[in-house]
Each structure stands twice: as structure tokens, then as C-alpha cells.
C-alpha positions as CSV (number, residue, x, y, z in Angstrom):
1,H,-7.1,-71.8,207.7
2,A,-3.9,-71.3,209.4
3,P,-2.0,-74.9,210.3
4,V,-1.3,-75.4,213.8
5,S,2.0,-77.6,212.6
6,P,5.1,-76.4,211.3
7,A,5.1,-78.3,208.2
8,G,2.1,-76.5,207.0
9,E,1.2,-73.4,204.6
10,P,-1.7,-71.0,205.8
11,V,-4.8,-70.8,203.6
12,V,-6.6,-67.2,203.3
13,T,-9.9,-66.8,202.7
14,L,-11.6,-63.6,201.0
15,V,-15.2,-63.5,201.3
16,Y,-16.7,-60.6,199.0
17,G,-20.2,-59.1,198.9
18,A,-20.4,-58.4,195.2
19,R,-19.0,-60.3,192.4
20,I,-15.4,-60.3,191.5
21,A,-15.2,-57.9,188.3
22,D,-11.9,-59.5,187.2
23,A,-10.1,-62.6,187.9
24,D,-7.3,-61.9,186.3
25,E,-6.8,-58.9,188.4
26,W,-7.6,-60.7,191.5
27,H,-5.0,-63.3,190.6
28,R,-2.5,-60.0,189.9
29,E,-3.5,-59.0,193.6
30,A,-3.1,-62.0,195.4
31,T,0.6,-62.8,193.9
32,E,1.3,-59.3,195.4
33,A,-0.1,-59.9,198.7
34,R,1.8,-63.0,198.8
35,R,5.1,-61.7,198.1
36,A,4.5,-58.4,200.3
37,I,4.0,-60.8,203.2
38,H,7.1,-62.6,202.5
39,V,9.1,-59.5,202.0
40,E,7.7,-57.8,205.5
41,S,8.1,-61.4,207.4
42,S,12.1,-61.8,205.8
43,S,12.6,-57.9,207.1
44,T,14.1,-58.9,210.2
45,S,16.8,-61.0,208.6
46,I,17.3,-58.8,206.0
47,D,18.3,-55.9,208.4
48,R,20.5,-57.7,210.3
49,D,23.8,-58.2,208.5
50,D,25.4,-58.9,211.3
51,E,24.5,-62.4,211.9
52,A,22.4,-65.4,209.7
53,P,18.6,-66.1,210.3
54,S,17.6,-68.0,212.9
55,P,16.2,-71.5,211.2
56,K,12.7,-70.6,213.0
57,E,12.9,-67.0,211.0
58,E,14.1,-69.0,207.7
59,D,10.9,-71.0,208.4
60,D,8.5,-68.3,208.9
61,A,9.9,-66.8,205.9
62,R,8.9,-70.0,203.6
63,R,6.0,-70.1,205.1
64,A,4.7,-66.6,204.5
65,E,6.0,-67.1,200.8
66,A,3.8,-70.0,200.3
67,I,0.7,-68.4,201.7
68,H,-2.4,-69.1,199.7
69,F,-5.7,-67.0,198.9
70,V,-8.8,-68.1,198.2
71,G,-11.6,-65.6,196.6
72,R,-15.3,-66.5,197.2
73,C,-18.4,-64.5,195.8
74,R,-21.8,-65.4,195.1
75,G,-21.4,-67.4,192.0
76,A,-17.6,-68.1,191.9
77,T,-14.5,-68.9,193.4
78,L,-10.4,-68.2,192.9
79,V,-8.1,-69.7,194.1
80,S,-4.2,-68.5,193.8
81,E,-2.3,-72.0,193.6
82,R,-3.4,-74.1,196.4
83,S,-6.9,-74.1,198.2
84,S,-6.3,-76.8,201.0
85,V,-3.9,-77.0,204.2
86,V,-1.2,-80.3,205.1
87,E,-0.8,-80.9,208.3
88,A,1.5,-83.2,209.8
89,I,1.0,-85.3,213.0
90,H,2.5,-88.1,214.8
91,V,1.0,-90.7,216.0
92,E,3.1,-93.1,218.2
93,A,5.9,-93.9,215.8
94,D,4.2,-92.6,212.7
95,V,4.6,-89.6,211.3
96,V,0.7,-89.0,209.4
97,E,0.6,-86.1,206.9
98,L,-3.1,-85.1,206.0
99,E,-4.8,-82.2,203.5
100,F,-7.5,-80.2,204.8
101,P,-9.9,-78.3,202.1
102,E,-10.3,-75.0,202.7
103,G,-13.5,-74.5,204.8
104,A,-13.4,-77.9,206.3
105,F,-12.7,-78.7,209.8
106,S,-9.4,-79.6,211.0
107,H,-8.1,-80.0,214.7
108,P,-7.1,-76.7,216.2
109,S,-4.2,-78.5,218.6
110,T,-2.0,-80.5,217.2
111,R,-0.9,-82.0,220.2
112,A,-4.7,-82.9,221.7
113,N,-5.3,-84.6,217.8
114,E,-2.2,-86.5,218.3
115,R,-3.1,-87.9,221.9
116,S,-6.8,-88.6,220.7
117,V,-6.0,-90.7,217.7
118,A,-3.1,-92.6,220.3
119,W,-6.1,-93.2,222.5
120,L,-8.2,-94.4,219.7
121,R,-5.5,-97.0,218.4
122,R,-4.7,-98.5,222.1
123,R,-8.5,-99.3,222.3
124,L,-8.8,-100.6,218.8
125,R,-5.7,-102.8,220.2
126,E,-8.2,-103.8,223.4
127,V,-10.9,-104.3,220.4
128,A,-8.1,-107.0,218.7
129,A,-7.6,-108.4,221.9
130,T,-11.0,-110.1,221.7
131,T,-11.5,-111.0,218.6
132,D,-10.0,-113.3,216.3
133,A,-6.2,-112.3,216.4
134,T,-5.5,-114.5,213.2
135,R,-8.4,-111.8,211.2
136,G,-7.6,-108.5,212.7
137,V,-10.6,-105.8,213.0
138,H,-12.2,-104.7,210.4
139,L,-13.3,-101.3,211.6
140,L,-16.3,-99.1,210.3
141,E,-16.4,-95.3,210.6
142,L,-19.3,-92.8,210.4
143,Y,-18.1,-89.2,209.9
144,C,-14.5,-89.7,208.8
145,G,-14.6,-86.0,207.0
146,A,-11.1,-85.6,205.6
147,A,-9.7,-88.9,207.3
148,N,-7.9,-87.7,210.0
149,H,-8.8,-90.5,212.1
150,T,-8.8,-93.1,209.4
151,V,-5.3,-92.6,208.0
152,A,-3.7,-92.8,212.1
153,L,-6.4,-95.8,212.8
154,A,-5.5,-98.0,210.1
155,P,-2.4,-99.8,211.2
156,A,-4.1,-101.0,213.8
157,C,-7.0,-102.4,211.9
158,R,-7.5,-105.3,209.2
159,A,-9.7,-102.9,207.6
160,V,-11.3,-99.6,207.5
161,T,-14.7,-98.4,205.7
162,A,-15.0,-94.8,206.4
163,V,-18.4,-93.4,205.6
164,E,-18.6,-89.3,204.6
165,V,-21.3,-87.5,203.0
166,D,-19.4,-84.0,201.7
167,A,-17.9,-85.1,198.6
168,T,-15.6,-82.6,198.7
169,L,-14.3,-84.3,202.3
170,V,-14.9,-87.5,200.2
171,A,-11.9,-86.8,197.8
172,A,-9.8,-85.4,200.4
173,A,-9.9,-88.4,202.1
174,R,-8.9,-90.7,199.3
175,R,-6.1,-88.0,198.6
176,N,-4.9,-88.7,202.4
177,L,-4.8,-92.7,202.1
178,E,-3.1,-92.7,199.3
179,R,-0.4,-90.0,200.5
180,N,-0.1,-92.2,203.3
181,G,0.1,-95.4,201.5
182,V,-2.7,-96.9,203.1
183,T,-4.2,-99.7,201.5
184,N,-6.2,-101.5,203.9
185,A,-9.0,-98.3,204.2
186,V,-11.8,-97.0,201.7
187,A,-13.6,-94.0,201.9
188,V,-17.3,-94.0,200.7
189,A,-19.6,-91.3,199.9
190,A,-22.9,-91.7,201.7
191,D,-25.1,-89.9,204.0
192,A,-24.3,-91.5,207.5
193,G,-27.9,-91.8,208.4
194,R,-29.4,-93.6,205.3
195,F,-26.3,-95.9,205.3
196,S,-27.2,-96.8,209.1
197,K,-30.7,-97.6,207.9
198,R,-29.5,-100.5,204.9
199,L,-26.8,-101.7,207.0
200,E,-29.4,-101.9,210.2
201,R,-31.6,-103.8,208.1
202,R,-29.2,-106.2,206.7
203,L,-27.9,-106.9,210.0
204,R,-31.1,-107.5,211.7
205,A,-32.1,-109.9,209.0
206,A,-28.8,-111.7,209.8
207,E,-29.7,-111.9,213.2
208,Q,-33.2,-113.3,212.4
209,R,-31.1,-116.1,210.2
210,R,-28.8,-117.0,212.9
211,R,-31.3,-117.4,215.8
212,A,-33.4,-119.4,213.2
213,A,-30.6,-121.7,212.5
214,A,-29.8,-121.6,215.9
215,T,-33.7,-123.0,216.9
216,A,-33.4,-125.7,214.0
217,S,-30.2,-126.9,215.1
218,T,-31.1,-127.2,218.6
219,G,-34.7,-127.5,219.0
220,A,-35.0,-124.2,221.1
221,D,-33.5,-120.8,221.2
222,D,-30.1,-120.7,222.6
223,D,-28.4,-117.5,223.9
224,D,-25.6,-118.0,223.9
225,T,-25.2,-118.9,220.2
226,G,-28.3,-117.4,218.2
227,A,-29.5,-114.4,220.3
228,R,-26.3,-112.6,220.3
229,A,-27.0,-108.9,217.9
230,S,-23.3,-108.6,217.2
231,L,-21.8,-107.4,214.1
232,K,-20.7,-110.8,213.1
233,C,-22.5,-110.9,209.9
234,E,-21.5,-112.2,206.4
235,D,-20.7,-109.2,204.7
236,P,-18.8,-107.3,205.5
237,R,-18.2,-108.3,209.2
238,F,-17.4,-104.9,211.0
239,D,-15.9,-105.8,214.4
240,A,-16.2,-102.2,215.9
241,I,-17.8,-98.9,214.9
242,L,-16.3,-95.2,215.3
243,V,-18.4,-92.3,215.1
244,D,-17.4,-88.6,215.5
245,P,-20.6,-86.9,214.9
246,P,-21.4,-83.4,214.5
247,R,-22.2,-81.4,217.9
248,R,-25.4,-82.0,217.7
249,G,-25.1,-85.7,218.0
250,L,-26.4,-89.0,216.5
251,D,-29.5,-89.3,214.7
252,A,-32.1,-92.2,215.7
253,A,-31.0,-94.5,212.9
254,T,-27.3,-94.4,213.5
255,L,-28.4,-95.3,217.1
256,Q,-30.0,-98.0,216.1
257,L,-27.1,-99.4,214.4
258,L,-25.0,-99.2,217.3
259,A,-26.9,-101.4,219.2
260,H,-25.5,-103.9,216.5
261,F,-22.0,-103.4,217.3
262,D,-20.1,-105.2,220.2
263,H,-17.6,-102.3,220.5
264,V,-18.5,-98.6,220.0
265,L,-15.7,-95.7,219.6
266,Y,-17.8,-92.3,219.9
267,V,-16.1,-89.1,219.4
268,S,-17.8,-85.7,220.5
269,C,-16.6,-82.4,221.1
270,N,-20.1,-81.7,223.0
271,P,-20.4,-83.3,226.2
272,A,-24.2,-82.6,226.6
273,A,-25.0,-84.5,223.2
274,L,-22.9,-87.8,224.2
275,R,-24.3,-87.7,227.3
276,A,-27.9,-87.7,225.4
277,D,-26.6,-90.6,223.0
278,A,-25.1,-93.0,225.6
279,L,-28.1,-92.5,227.7
280,A,-30.0,-93.7,224.4
281,L,-27.4,-96.6,224.3
282,A,-28.9,-98.7,226.7
283,T,-27.4,-102.1,225.6
284,H,-23.9,-100.9,226.1
285,R,-21.7,-100.3,228.5
286,L,-19.1,-97.3,229.4
287,V,-15.8,-99.0,229.8
288,A,-13.1,-96.6,228.6
289,F,-13.2,-92.4,228.5
290,A,-10.9,-89.8,227.8
291,A,-11.3,-85.8,227.6
292,L,-9.1,-83.7,226.3
293,D,-9.4,-79.6,226.2
294,A,-9.1,-79.0,222.4
295,F,-10.7,-76.0,222.3
296,P,-9.7,-73.7,225.3
297,S,-12.1,-70.9,226.2
298,T,-14.5,-72.3,224.8
299,P,-17.6,-74.3,226.1
300,H,-16.4,-77.4,224.4
301,L,-14.4,-80.1,225.0
302,E,-13.0,-83.2,223.1
303,C,-14.4,-86.4,224.8
304,L,-13.5,-90.0,224.0
305,A,-15.9,-93.3,225.1
306,H,-15.7,-96.5,224.1
307,F,-19.1,-98.2,225.0
308,V,-19.2,-102.4,224.8
309,K,-22.1,-104.6,224.6
310,R,-23.1,-105.3,227.9
311,D,-23.3,-109.2,227.4
312,V,-19.6,-108.8,226.0
313,V,-18.2,-106.7,228.9
314,D,-20.4,-109.0,231.6
315,D,-18.6,-112.1,230.2
316,P,-16.0,-113.0,233.0
317,T,-13.4,-114.2,230.5
318,V,-13.6,-110.6,228.6
319,G,-11.1,-108.1,230.2
320,F,-11.1,-104.3,229.5
321,S,-8.6,-102.1,230.4
322,D,-9.8,-98.3,231.6
323,R,-6.8,-96.4,230.2
């Protein structure tokens, strides 16, 4: 796992077909390998007595000395000092530091990642412009991973509730929130599909209560006050949802949940899966879209989409930018 930002330190994972017989010997050899890599990378500056090493050479030497090894075999994992990579990205005027555990996904292109989260921030500002400005945006995020989006988007929100099923990633997400001083976000350990089912039932029940209250107060079913199935529920009150699902796209339960949200932000590296989910989301209209070639020489393309509920986007008093 090689970091793509200069501040990172690489992690090399060694996978063995047989058990590691002597853990102490493995640690000694890992230490020697780290030293050998450092000496080799530093040899250019050592041999050149006539001039001092350049800042880049000094940085390369520091990073080589800080290389970390992970040894994996059946039933055991050995770590030489650390098993995570720390990346630094710039989002507008902010610098965000993120820890990614060994084996976890991290963006292969720092620049594409920065542009992606900056685009999402702009969309959330659009959402804030259509909601109660004194309250701010409460964002629900599914498939949050190690909180790459969570940390970067928290400044644009009143609150963020981030959901991830992998316990290792949830722990990393919580450390990343703390590392960056984010106090308005929480990482929740839950399966996205099950979480979506539970929340969808609550929202459906809240909608039925609103319909009943509107009918009782007016004597008729008023579409403008009671029938809108948006997420203006009592607790919690979400204003938008962000999903960054696996390449296969969203499951049926999560797709059903999206229908309750006025604003849906969708991140996908599989345009075909995004297209299928967009067609299934008949309650919404696409108002903004961006594509980033974050995976050169592969069929994958990072796609960013902002869907808005049709009765919201068709409201002549509400305007959205397509940028």
C-alpha cells in the first residue's frame, strides 16, 4: 500500500503460503529489510560528497526509512511497527489527514480525490441553500469506509452520520475524525442494507403520521403539506444522503430508502451500476454530474451525481447549479 501524497509512509504486505514459524525472526528480518532499503535509497546522496542532497532526496530517504511491513499467513498477522498509511489531501483551504488500514481501499489519485470531495462540498452548499439556513444540513452517509468523505464534508454540514459495516474501517474512521478535530460527525458500525431497512420503516411511518395529521386538520389530503415523502422526520432529521457503494451498486433496500430523501449524492467507480440505480430511482431527477478519470487504463471511471426529488427540482422557487 503505497501512499500517493508526500506525507505518507508505505506499507508492504507479504503473504505467505505456509505459517510463519518464528515471529521473532520475521521481525528481525523486517527490521533489516527496512534498513537495507533506507541505505540503498540514500546511497546517491552518500556518494556525492561534493554537494548536499536535495530536499526531494532527503524526503525519499526519510520515507524509505519509515517503510512498514505486514506479514500474513493462515491464522497469523505480523506487523513491523505500523499497518496503516496516512495520506494528506487539500480540500479548498483545508488540509485533511487520513489514516487507511492495510488492505483497505484508498483513492489511487490524490488530485482526483481532492476534486471529488470539493465537488461534493459544493453540492452540499446547494442543499444548504434550499433548507433552513439557521439549522444547517444533516447528512447521512452510507459506505463511509475510513471517513475519507466524512472528514472532508463535515465543515459543510451541521452534522454527519456515517455508516460502515467493517469494524476495522469504523475504528479508522473514528480515529480520522479525532485526528482532524471533527466534532459534528459520528461513525456508526452497521450493515448498510439492514440500516436502510430499519430507517425506511421509520420514515414510512413518519410519512403516514404526517398524512393523517394533514387530513385531520384540513379534512382532505393536501399534497403540499402532508403527502411529500421527504426526510423531514422528527428524529433524526436528515436533509441529504451520500452513498459510495461497492462496484456492484446499491441493494434493493438502500434504493428504496433513497426515495425518501430530497437530495441524493452518489459516488461510483462503475458507470454501468450507477446508470442502473439512476433508472431505478424514478422519484428523482439528475441535476448535476461530474466524471474523473481516477483509474487510468482501466474500465473504471469515478462518477459523481446529485439527484433531487422531482417535486423539489420542479419547484420554480428553488434553483440548482449544474456545476
